[in-house]
C-alpha positions, 0 to 999 in steps of 0.5 A: 268059844275055844275055836274063836279064842284060837283064831284071835290068838293066832291073829295076834301072833300072826300080826306080831310075826309079820311086823318083824318083816319089813316087806312080807309077801302078799298072796295075790291069788290062790286057786286050790283046785279043791272045788270038786265040781262045776265049771268054776275054779275059785281063787281064795285069795284075790277073788280072781276066779277061773272058768273051766274051758274044754273039759278038765276033770275034777280029781279028789286025790291031788297033791293037796286035797283035790286037783284038776286033770288036763287032757293035753288037747283043749283043757284049760282054766281062764282066770281074771287075774291080769292087772296085779301082775301086769304092773308088779315089779316083783312077783312069783308064779307057782304050781304043783303038777304031775305030768303024763309026758315029758318028751312030746312038745311044750306044755304050758302050766301057767301063762299070762300075756298077749292073746297071740302068745303061744309059748316062746314066740315074739309076743309079750308073755310070762309062763312056766311049763315043760319043754322048749321047742328046741328041747324035750325033757326040760322045765322052763320059765319065760318072761319076755317080749322080743324074739328068742335070740335078742336078749330081751327075755328072761328065758330059762331052760333047765340044764338037767333033764326032767323025765318023771311022770310018776310023782308030783312036783312043784315049779315056781318062777320068781321075777325081780325088778321087772321094769329094770334096770336089770331084770332077774329070774329064778326058776325053782323045781321042788324048792331047788334052784334050776340051773339054766343053759346060761351059755345058750345053744344053737337052733337048727338054723345055727342061730345062737339062742341065749337061755338067760336068767337076767337082762338089761332090756326089761320085757314090755308088758304093755301088750298084755291083753289076756288074763292068767290061764292055767293049762295053756298059752294065749294061742290055745295050743301047747296044752298041759297033759296031766294034773295041776294043783294049788296054784299061787301068785305072790307079789314078791320074788320069793327066794329059795327058802321061801319057795321051800316053805311054800311047798310045806304050806306057807312061805318062810316069810309071813304073808300080809293079810289080804283084807278078807277073812277067807284070805287071812284064814287061808294064810294063817291055816297054812302057817298053823297046819303045814302040809 
């Protein structure tokens, strides 16, 4: 009875708190990766469960409870989330990660788009990960549909190097006004804004390569045909090598304070109840019991 009263009181407080925010963020999907066994990674928010491909290994000691270990060869998770991000004007994708290597090729953590997309190609795709094909020891975020040099993409490569293979880190990409007129993207590492190579750099062929966080040419998403993958892009290469935990997708472009709140258990702006008891409880639990 006491626990039921606590839940009711919490729901009332939660509803009251949410009412003070005009547009609270909604948790679209949340793969805790705490399943511990089996071939399914459950989505506790939207029901977009994922199927393990290759042979990812369940790990009991992740960042938050359990996690999944990816071998960098053929391991990934194929989820069923596509439409909610396919049409969203604002959204954020985020995950905790611990990589085994930072200096050897690209590693994609989260990806959605055209099945031919391989990270930084001409295909329509969205992703976060480690390294750009021109640079090692970087964190990256991408939302695009053109070539790498035509300015039709949010293309963020960290100015500062990232080389840590011993600790957990949090990476998030927030996209605002995805259909324009001006699309903006912000990448956050451990709750801090990632400064990009805004001035760009040259490829080995001497072609200017803009790394930009805004564009007046909204990326085309009409060719997206593959749901979100955790651990690799559509072309099934550039696999992640390490552990991934607590993947979340939001229906708003979260700001820095929101991202920092998310890292300790819930965004600083309240989330909307998703209409399912488990979704609501997950969100309330995050606010009541910060990690």
